[in-house]
N, CA, C and O atoms as CSV, one atom per row, in Angstrom:
chain,resi,resn,atom,element,x,y,z
A,1,MET,N,N,54.592,203.050,173.283
A,1,MET,CA,C,54.349,203.964,174.441
A,1,MET,C,C,52.566,203.592,174.123
A,1,MET,O,O,52.278,203.540,172.928
A,2,THR,N,N,51.423,203.345,175.121
A,2,THR,CA,C,50.001,203.255,175.184
A,2,THR,C,C,49.561,203.951,175.642
A,2,THR,O,O,49.889,204.589,176.643
A,3,VAL,N,N,48.389,204.013,174.777
A,3,VAL,CA,C,47.573,205.566,175.023
A,3,VAL,C,C,46.282,205.016,174.950
A,3,VAL,O,O,46.183,204.067,174.171
A,4,ARG,N,N,45.027,205.437,175.693
A,4,ARG,CA,C,43.824,205.319,175.417
A,4,ARG,C,C,43.038,206.098,174.281
A,4,ARG,O,O,43.212,207.317,174.269
A,5,LEU,N,N,42.191,205.548,173.318
A,5,LEU,CA,C,41.746,206.481,172.343
A,5,LEU,C,C,40.449,206.232,172.420
A,5,LEU,O,O,39.977,205.108,172.251
A,6,LEU,N,N,39.743,207.314,172.695
A,6,LEU,CA,C,38.096,207.343,172.846
A,6,LEU,C,C,37.276,207.665,171.598
A,6,LEU,O,O,37.708,208.708,171.106
A,7,TYR,N,N,36.080,207.073,170.784
A,7,TYR,CA,C,36.034,207.397,169.447
A,7,TYR,C,C,34.387,208.282,170.330
A,7,TYR,O,O,34.272,208.000,171.523
A,8,PHE,N,N,33.512,209.040,169.856
A,8,PHE,CA,C,32.492,209.617,170.459
A,8,PHE,C,C,31.363,210.085,168.893
A,8,PHE,O,O,31.714,210.498,167.788
A,9,ALA,N,N,30.093,209.817,169.394
A,9,ALA,CA,C,29.168,210.089,168.203
A,9,ALA,C,C,28.970,209.451,166.873
A,9,ALA,O,O,28.643,208.275,166.718
A,10,GLY,N,N,29.159,210.189,166.062
A,10,GLY,CA,C,29.002,209.517,164.633
A,10,GLY,C,C,30.221,208.379,164.147
A,10,GLY,O,O,30.214,207.337,163.492
A,11,LEU,N,N,31.198,209.150,164.814
A,11,LEU,CA,C,32.473,208.683,164.983
A,11,LEU,C,C,32.715,206.892,165.376
A,11,LEU,O,O,33.329,205.917,164.941
A,12,ARG,N,N,32.006,207.175,166.217
A,12,ARG,CA,C,32.077,206.070,167.143
A,12,ARG,C,C,31.178,205.009,166.091
A,12,ARG,O,O,31.687,203.962,165.692
A,13,GLU,N,N,30.010,205.359,165.767
A,13,GLU,CA,C,29.113,204.230,164.944
A,13,GLU,C,C,29.875,203.924,163.958
A,13,GLU,O,O,30.098,202.746,163.678
A,14,ARG,N,N,30.429,205.008,163.233
A,14,ARG,CA,C,31.399,204.617,161.987
A,14,ARG,C,C,32.452,203.306,161.992
A,14,ARG,O,O,32.641,202.272,161.351
A,15,LEU,N,N,32.938,203.936,162.985
A,15,LEU,CA,C,34.444,202.734,163.411
A,15,LEU,C,C,34.127,201.430,164.583
A,15,LEU,O,O,34.908,200.547,164.941
A,16,GLY,N,N,32.991,201.620,164.929
A,16,GLY,CA,C,32.253,199.989,165.385
A,16,GLY,C,C,32.813,200.120,166.537
A,16,GLY,O,O,33.144,199.046,167.039
A,17,MET,N,N,33.145,201.470,167.416
A,17,MET,CA,C,33.820,201.271,168.493
A,17,MET,C,C,33.943,202.433,169.382
A,17,MET,O,O,34.334,203.548,169.037
A,18,SER,N,N,33.613,202.111,170.433
A,18,SER,CA,C,33.559,203.484,171.391
A,18,SER,C,C,34.904,204.010,172.057
A,18,SER,O,O,35.048,205.147,172.504
A,19,GLY,N,N,36.083,202.781,172.053
A,19,GLY,CA,C,37.338,203.198,172.496
A,19,GLY,C,C,38.633,201.849,172.471
A,19,GLY,O,O,38.449,200.635,172.379
A,20,GLU,N,N,39.400,202.301,172.543
A,20,GLU,CA,C,40.561,201.355,172.847
A,20,GLU,C,C,42.032,201.594,173.810
A,20,GLU,O,O,42.203,202.696,174.332
A,21,GLU,N,N,42.847,200.713,173.958
A,21,GLU,CA,C,43.880,200.636,174.329
A,21,GLU,C,C,44.548,200.549,173.188
A,21,GLU,O,O,44.083,199.696,172.431
A,22,LEU,N,N,45.858,201.364,172.627
A,22,LEU,CA,C,46.596,201.650,171.699
A,22,LEU,C,C,48.238,201.374,172.025
A,22,LEU,O,O,48.738,202.371,172.547
A,23,SER,N,N,49.068,200.405,171.866
A,23,SER,CA,C,50.614,200.720,171.768
A,23,SER,C,C,50.685,201.178,170.625
A,23,SER,O,O,50.176,200.586,169.674
A,24,LEU,N,N,51.439,202.512,170.482
A,24,LEU,CA,C,51.830,203.148,169.657
A,24,LEU,C,C,53.186,202.893,168.896
A,24,LEU,O,O,54.135,203.005,169.672
A,25,PRO,N,N,53.555,202.586,167.619
A,25,PRO,CA,C,55.127,202.609,167.050
A,25,PRO,C,C,55.828,203.991,167.339
A,25,PRO,O,O,55.250,205.077,167.301
A,26,SER,N,N,57.348,203.762,167.675
A,26,SER,CA,C,57.895,204.789,167.559
A,26,SER,C,C,57.754,205.739,166.529
A,26,SER,O,O,57.708,205.412,165.343
A,27,GLY,N,N,57.689,206.830,166.906
A,27,GLY,CA,C,57.587,208.343,165.856
A,27,GLY,C,C,56.552,209.023,165.941
A,27,GLY,O,O,56.547,210.184,165.532
A,28,VAL,N,N,55.024,208.214,166.708
A,28,VAL,CA,C,54.121,208.540,166.653
A,28,VAL,C,C,53.686,209.255,168.054
A,28,VAL,O,O,53.147,208.648,168.979
A,29,ALA,N,N,54.084,210.967,168.061
A,29,ALA,CA,C,54.394,211.352,169.404
A,29,ALA,C,C,53.115,212.743,169.261
A,29,ALA,O,O,52.768,213.447,170.209
A,30,THR,N,N,52.710,212.831,168.153
A,30,THR,CA,C,51.553,214.075,168.048
A,30,THR,C,C,50.429,213.610,167.597
A,30,THR,O,O,50.422,212.487,167.094
A,31,VAL,N,N,49.300,214.335,167.677
A,31,VAL,CA,C,47.847,213.978,166.992
A,31,VAL,C,C,47.971,214.066,166.004
A,31,VAL,O,O,46.979,213.498,165.548
A,32,ALA,N,N,48.669,214.486,165.032
A,32,ALA,CA,C,48.944,214.591,163.673
A,32,ALA,C,C,49.309,213.114,162.995
A,32,ALA,O,O,48.683,212.509,162.125
A,33,ALA,N,N,50.634,212.709,163.744
A,33,ALA,CA,C,50.846,211.523,163.580
A,33,ALA,C,C,50.110,210.205,164.030
A,33,ALA,O,O,50.280,209.091,163.534
A,34,LEU,N,N,49.255,210.540,165.067
A,34,LEU,CA,C,48.448,209.349,165.624
A,34,LEU,C,C,47.474,209.359,164.456
A,34,LEU,O,O,47.402,208.311,163.816
A,35,ARG,N,N,46.634,210.492,164.041
A,35,ARG,CA,C,45.256,210.334,162.855
A,35,ARG,C,C,46.247,209.826,161.822
A,35,ARG,O,O,45.745,208.811,161.339
A,36,THR,N,N,47.396,210.065,161.279
A,36,THR,CA,C,47.726,209.252,160.380
A,36,THR,C,C,48.136,207.541,160.146
A,36,THR,O,O,48.088,206.828,159.144
A,37,HIS,N,N,48.619,207.232,161.794
A,37,HIS,CA,C,48.762,206.027,161.855
A,37,HIS,C,C,47.514,205.538,162.092
A,37,HIS,O,O,47.499,204.384,161.663
A,38,LEU,N,N,46.250,205.890,162.651
A,38,LEU,CA,C,44.914,205.365,162.522
A,38,LEU,C,C,44.207,205.266,161.315
A,38,LEU,O,O,43.308,204.455,161.095
A,39,SER,N,N,44.710,206.257,160.404
A,39,SER,CA,C,44.251,206.557,159.014
A,39,SER,C,C,44.568,205.372,158.126
A,39,SER,O,O,43.894,205.304,157.098
A,40,GLY,N,N,45.449,204.449,158.328
A,40,GLY,CA,C,46.251,203.544,157.622
A,40,GLY,C,C,45.668,202.043,158.115
A,40,GLY,O,O,45.794,200.934,157.596
A,41,ARG,N,N,45.261,202.300,158.836
A,41,ARG,CA,C,44.411,200.400,159.251
A,41,ARG,C,C,43.275,200.049,158.252
A,41,ARG,O,O,43.110,198.883,157.893
A,42,ASP,N,N,42.423,201.154,157.768
A,42,ASP,CA,C,41.699,200.688,156.339
A,42,ASP,C,C,41.034,201.877,155.680
A,42,ASP,O,O,41.003,203.029,156.114
A,43,GLU,N,N,40.455,201.364,154.451
A,43,GLU,CA,C,39.489,202.755,153.993
A,43,GLU,C,C,38.487,203.244,155.005
A,43,GLU,O,O,38.564,204.444,155.265
A,44,THR,N,N,37.423,202.442,155.718
A,44,THR,CA,C,36.994,202.902,156.693
A,44,THR,C,C,37.405,204.075,157.615
A,44,THR,O,O,36.705,205.080,157.734
A,45,TRP,N,N,38.833,203.851,158.399
A,45,TRP,CA,C,39.428,204.289,159.255
A,45,TRP,C,C,40.268,205.728,158.445
A,45,TRP,O,O,40.548,206.781,159.019
A,46,HIS,N,N,40.496,205.457,157.256
A,46,HIS,CA,C,41.239,206.548,156.478
A,46,HIS,C,C,39.802,207.846,156.421
A,46,HIS,O,O,39.756,208.962,156.939
A,47,ALA,N,N,38.847,207.164,155.636
A,47,ALA,CA,C,37.596,207.928,155.402
A,47,ALA,C,C,37.419,208.926,157.022
A,47,ALA,O,O,37.553,210.134,156.829
A,48,ALA,N,N,37.154,208.535,158.449
A,48,ALA,CA,C,37.083,208.729,159.172
A,48,ALA,C,C,37.925,209.574,159.849
A,48,ALA,O,O,37.485,210.589,160.388
A,49,LEU,N,N,39.329,209.210,159.892
A,49,LEU,CA,C,40.710,209.985,160.245
A,49,LEU,C,C,41.429,210.827,159.781
A,49,LEU,O,O,42.101,211.703,160.325
A,50,SER,N,N,41.242,210.477,158.445
A,50,SER,CA,C,42.048,211.405,157.654
A,50,SER,C,C,42.389,213.078,158.053
A,50,SER,O,O,41.617,213.746,158.740
A,51,GLY,N,N,43.575,213.563,157.538
A,51,GLY,CA,C,43.481,214.855,157.588
A,51,GLY,C,C,42.538,215.906,157.020
A,51,GLY,O,O,42.521,217.131,157.140
A,52,ASN,N,N,41.626,214.901,156.254
A,52,ASN,CA,C,40.625,215.915,155.585
A,52,ASN,C,C,39.362,215.839,156.088
A,52,ASN,O,O,38.471,216.611,155.733
A,53,SER,N,N,39.189,214.811,157.031
A,53,SER,CA,C,37.737,214.878,157.962
A,53,SER,C,C,38.044,215.737,158.887
A,53,SER,O,O,39.136,215.722,159.456
A,54,ALA,N,N,36.957,216.719,159.176
A,54,ALA,CA,C,36.490,217.611,160.215
A,54,ALA,C,C,36.584,217.034,161.705
A,54,ALA,O,O,35.491,216.519,161.944
A,55,LEU,N,N,37.287,216.931,162.612
A,55,LEU,CA,C,37.195,216.225,163.468
A,55,LEU,C,C,37.797,217.077,164.779
A,55,LEU,O,O,38.813,217.727,164.536
A,56,ARG,N,N,37.264,217.140,166.163
A,56,ARG,CA,C,37.862,217.402,167.073
A,56,ARG,C,C,39.000,216.532,167.762
A,56,ARG,O,O,39.103,215.349,167.439
A,57,VAL,N,N,39.771,217.033,168.609
A,57,VAL,CA,C,40.900,216.106,169.363
A,57,VAL,C,C,40.573,216.838,170.835
A,57,VAL,O,O,40.391,218.036,171.053
A,58,ALA,N,N,40.564,215.849,171.655
A,58,ALA,CA,C,41.010,216.664,173.284
A,58,ALA,C,C,42.196,215.067,173.841
A,58,ALA,O,O,42.141,213.837,173.820
A,59,VAL,N,N,42.970,215.964,174.199
A,59,VAL,CA,C,44.147,215.230,174.869
A,59,VAL,C,C,44.395,215.306,176.389
A,59,VAL,O,O,45.064,216.181,176.938
A,60,ASN,N,N,43.759,214.256,177.010
A,60,ASN,CA,C,43.281,214.430,178.450
A,60,ASN,C,C,42.523,215.534,179.017
A,60,ASN,O,O,42.778,216.201,180.020
A,61,GLN,N,N,41.306,215.634,178.004
A,61,GLN,CA,C,40.391,216.331,178.375
A,61,GLN,C,C,40.535,217.643,178.043
A,61,GLN,O,O,39.660,218.380,178.497
A,62,VAL,N,N,41.677,218.321,177.156
A,62,VAL,CA,C,41.943,219.473,177.112
A,62,VAL,C,C,41.642,219.384,175.187
A,62,VAL,O,O,41.765,218.415,174.438
A,63,MET,N,N,41.285,220.606,174.926
A,63,MET,CA,C,41.377,220.658,173.770
A,63,MET,C,C,42.395,220.517,173.045
A,63,MET,O,O,43.317,220.720,173.835
A,64,ALA,N,N,42.886,220.278,171.946
A,64,ALA,CA,C,44.201,220.028,171.140
A,64,ALA,C,C,43.701,220.352,169.796
A,64,ALA,O,O,42.558,220.486,169.359
A,65,ASN,N,N,45.247,220.473,169.078
A,65,ASN,CA,C,45.544,220.672,167.759
A,65,ASN,C,C,46.598,219.710,167.013
A,65,ASN,O,O,47.337,218.875,167.532
A,66,ALA,N,N,46.527,219.896,166.277
A,66,ALA,CA,C,47.588,218.636,165.264
A,66,ALA,C,C,48.988,218.728,165.864
A,66,ALA,O,O,49.608,217.668,165.955
A,67,ASN,N,N,49.401,219.526,166.163
A,67,ASN,CA,C,50.512,219.815,166.963
A,67,ASN,C,C,50.886,219.227,168.335
A,67,ASN,O,O,52.024,218.860,168.627
A,68,THR,N,N,49.794,219.174,169.164
A,68,THR,CA,C,49.575,218.584,170.006
A,68,THR,C,C,50.594,217.484,170.415
A,68,THR,O,O,50.868,216.778,169.445
A,69,ALA,N,N,51.283,217.097,171.630
A,69,ALA,CA,C,51.891,216.293,171.855
A,69,ALA,C,C,51.370,215.203,172.482
A,69,ALA,O,O,50.522,215.658,173.250
A,70,ILE,N,N,51.411,213.682,172.613
A,70,ILE,CA,C,50.753,212.736,173.050
A,70,ILE,C,C,52.138,211.778,173.659
A,70,ILE,O,O,53.067,211.507,172.899
A,71,LYS,N,N,52.131,211.408,174.832
A,71,LYS,CA,C,52.642,210.478,175.480
A,71,LYS,C,C,52.032,209.561,176.195
A,71,LYS,O,O,50.809,209.603,176.329
A,72,ALA,N,N,52.920,208.427,176.861
A,72,ALA,CA,C,52.237,207.091,177.342
A,72,ALA,C,C,51.527,207.697,178.039
A,72,ALA,O,O,51.736,208.816,178.506
A,73,GLY,N,N,50.023,206.590,178.276
A,73,GLY,CA,C,48.946,207.008,179.278
A,73,GLY,C,C,48.315,207.952,179.187
A,73,GLY,O,O,47.504,208.219,180.074
A,74,ASP,N,N,48.511,208.938,177.856
A,74,ASP,CA,C,47.413,209.713,177.724
A,74,ASP,C,C,46.411,209.391,177.009
A,74,ASP,O,O,46.599,208.492,176.189
A,75,GLU,N,N,44.781,210.143,177.115
A,75,GLU,CA,C,43.776,209.677,176.690
A,75,GLU,C,C,43.664,210.581,175.816
A,75,GLU,O,O,43.907,211.704,176.260
A,76,VAL,N,N,43.371,210.529,174.666
A,76,VAL,CA,C,42.886,211.049,173.349
A,76,VAL,C,C,41.711,210.522,172.867
A,76,VAL,O,O,41.493,209.347,172.575
A,77,ALA,N,N,40.797,211.681,172.785
A,77,ALA,CA,C,39.834,211.520,172.452
A,77,ALA,C,C,39.058,212.061,171.214
A,77,ALA,O,O,39.274,213.272,171.184
A,78,PHE,N,N,38.160,211.661,170.067
A,78,PHE,CA,C,38.429,211.970,168.675
A,78,PHE,C,C,36.622,212.380,168.936
A,78,PHE,O,O,35.992,211.859,169.856
A,79,PHE,N,N,36.013,213.343,167.995
A,79,PHE,CA,C,34.701,213.520,168.031
A,79,PHE,C,C,34.294,214.522,166.850
A,79,PHE,O,O,34.987,215.413,166.360
A,80,PRO,N,N,33.297,214.233,166.598
A,80,PRO,CA,C,33.017,215.260,165.367
A,80,PRO,C,C,32.753,216.536,165.843
A,80,PRO,O,O,32.471,216.551,167.041
A,81,PRO,N,N,32.755,217.858,165.155
A,81,PRO,CA,C,32.209,219.075,165.627
A,81,PRO,C,C,30.743,218.875,166.063
A,81,PRO,O,O,30.042,217.897,165.806
A,82,VAL,N,N,30.493,219.684,166.583
A,82,VAL,CA,C,29.022,219.698,167.188
A,82,VAL,C,C,28.375,220.921,166.883
A,82,VAL,O,O,29.046,221.933,167.083
A,83,THR,N,N,27.229,221.060,166.448
A,83,THR,CA,C,26.669,222.601,166.253
A,83,THR,C,C,25.296,222.394,166.604
A,83,THR,O,O,24.730,221.309,166.738
A,84,GLY,N,N,24.800,223.590,166.745
A,84,GLY,CA,C,23.773,223.912,167.912
A,84,GLY,C,C,22.666,224.787,167.078
A,84,GLY,O,O,22.953,225.509,166.123
A,85,GLY,N,N,21.419,224.603,167.581
A,85,GLY,CA,C,20.437,225.221,167.081
A,85,GLY,C,C,18.920,225.764,167.350
A,85,GLY,O,O,18.316,226.372,166.466
């Protein structure tokens, strides 16, 4: 299945890209599984996306959590938490 991934703010800078189309292996069907898959790319990706990093995720522009299902054609956006002041 292919999904569209978007990376925002400092995460975009850290990873060196704003987004990508990615064909996922079978078994990657939730936000948590996607983060684990992406974290395995290399140390930069691991530090940015591992379960220990504080990130917000939206699937098709709706806030999501680790258990949110993803399916072919979905847009998954990752962004750091935003604070105001």
